[in-house]
C-alpha positions as CSV (number, residue, x, y, z in Angstrom):
1,X,6.3,-20.5,116.5
2,X,3.7,-22.3,118.6
3,X,1.3,-25.1,117.7
4,X,-2.1,-23.8,116.7
5,X,-4.7,-23.3,119.4
6,X,-7.8,-22.4,117.3
7,X,-9.5,-20.0,119.8
8,X,-6.3,-18.0,120.3
9,X,-5.5,-17.9,116.5
10,X,-9.1,-17.0,115.7
11,X,-8.9,-14.0,118.1
12,X,-5.8,-12.7,116.3
13,X,-7.5,-13.1,112.9
14,X,-10.6,-11.3,114.2
15,X,-8.6,-8.4,115.6
16,X,-7.3,-7.7,112.0
17,X,-10.7,-7.9,110.2
18,X,-12.1,-4.9,108.5
19,X,-8.8,-3.1,108.4
20,X,-6.4,-2.4,105.6
21,X,-3.8,-5.1,106.0
22,X,-0.9,-6.5,104.0
23,X,-0.9,-10.3,103.2
24,X,2.0,-12.6,102.4
25,X,1.0,-16.0,101.1
26,X,3.5,-18.6,100.0
27,X,3.2,-22.3,99.2
28,X,6.0,-24.6,98.1
29,X,7.2,-28.0,98.0
30,X,10.5,-26.3,97.0
31,X,13.3,-28.3,95.6
32,X,12.3,-31.0,98.1
33,X,10.2,-33.0,95.6
34,X,12.8,-33.2,92.9
35,X,15.6,-34.2,95.3
36,X,13.7,-37.4,96.2
37,X,11.9,-38.1,92.9
38,X,13.2,-36.7,89.6
39,X,9.7,-37.1,88.1
40,X,8.1,-35.0,90.8
41,X,6.8,-31.5,90.0
42,X,8.2,-28.5,91.8
43,X,5.2,-26.2,92.7
44,X,4.8,-23.0,94.6
45,X,2.9,-19.7,94.8
46,X,4.1,-16.4,96.2
47,X,2.4,-13.1,96.9
48,X,3.9,-10.4,99.0
49,X,2.3,-7.2,100.4
50,X,-1.1,-7.6,98.8
51,X,-3.1,-4.8,100.4
52,X,-6.6,-6.1,101.3
53,X,-9.4,-5.8,103.8
54,X,-11.1,-9.0,104.8
55,X,-14.6,-9.1,106.3
56,X,-14.0,-12.1,108.4
57,X,-11.5,-14.9,108.8
58,X,-12.0,-18.5,109.9
59,X,-9.7,-21.2,111.2
60,X,-11.0,-24.8,110.6
61,X,-9.5,-28.2,111.2
62,X,-8.6,-30.5,114.0
63,X,-5.5,-32.2,115.0
64,X,-2.3,-31.7,113.0
65,X,-3.1,-29.1,110.3
66,X,-5.6,-26.3,109.8
67,X,-7.1,-24.2,107.0
68,X,-7.2,-20.4,107.5
69,X,-9.5,-18.4,105.2
70,X,-10.0,-14.7,104.8
71,X,-13.3,-13.5,103.2
72,X,-12.8,-10.5,101.0
73,X,-15.5,-8.5,99.3
74,X,-14.8,-10.3,96.0
75,X,-13.5,-13.7,97.1
76,X,-11.3,-15.6,99.4
77,X,-7.7,-16.0,100.4
78,X,-6.9,-19.2,102.1
79,X,-4.0,-21.4,103.3
80,X,-4.3,-25.1,103.8
81,X,-1.9,-27.1,106.0
82,X,-1.1,-24.4,108.6
83,X,0.2,-25.9,111.9
84,X,2.0,-23.1,113.8
85,X,1.6,-19.4,114.4
86,X,3.1,-16.4,116.3
87,X,2.8,-12.7,116.8
88,X,6.2,-11.1,116.2
89,X,7.7,-8.0,117.7
90,X,6.1,-5.9,114.9
91,X,2.6,-7.2,115.8
92,X,2.5,-9.2,112.6
93,X,0.5,-12.5,112.6
94,X,2.7,-15.2,111.1
95,X,1.2,-18.6,110.3
96,X,3.1,-21.5,108.8
97,X,2.8,-25.2,107.9
98,X,5.8,-27.4,108.1
99,X,6.1,-31.0,107.0
100,X,7.3,-33.8,109.3
101,X,10.9,-32.9,108.5
102,X,10.4,-29.3,109.5
103,X,10.4,-27.9,105.9
104,X,8.2,-24.9,105.1
105,X,5.2,-25.9,103.0
106,X,2.8,-22.9,103.4
107,X,3.0,-19.5,105.0
108,X,0.2,-16.9,105.6
109,X,1.1,-13.7,107.2
110,X,-1.0,-10.6,108.0
111,X,0.3,-7.2,109.0
112,X,-1.0,-3.7,109.3
113,X,2.3,-2.4,107.8
114,X,4.1,-3.7,104.7
115,X,6.6,-6.6,105.1
116,X,10.1,-5.4,104.6
117,X,12.2,-8.5,104.0
């Protein structure tokens, strides 16, 4: 994955707008929190292969992390803390946010075909 360059990522998001796409969204602090502080809460969210069509998408932020939002007819999908992205060999747009130790904290993926793993 490469660090986010807003204009490049925005183009990839725009290219997928107004199409039927599959979204993967995942957030987690995983078991990381409880390993270092037994009173910490483990939190996370996971959705896989949600079939949506978004009207527009937007990347905002500057510096280290970014927010990516997808405007649906009836609301929004967004991921906060994204700092890397890539287009894989299946033309899927993969975005992720990792903490300073390289641990996954957030993932937002967009594909014109279902995710299979």
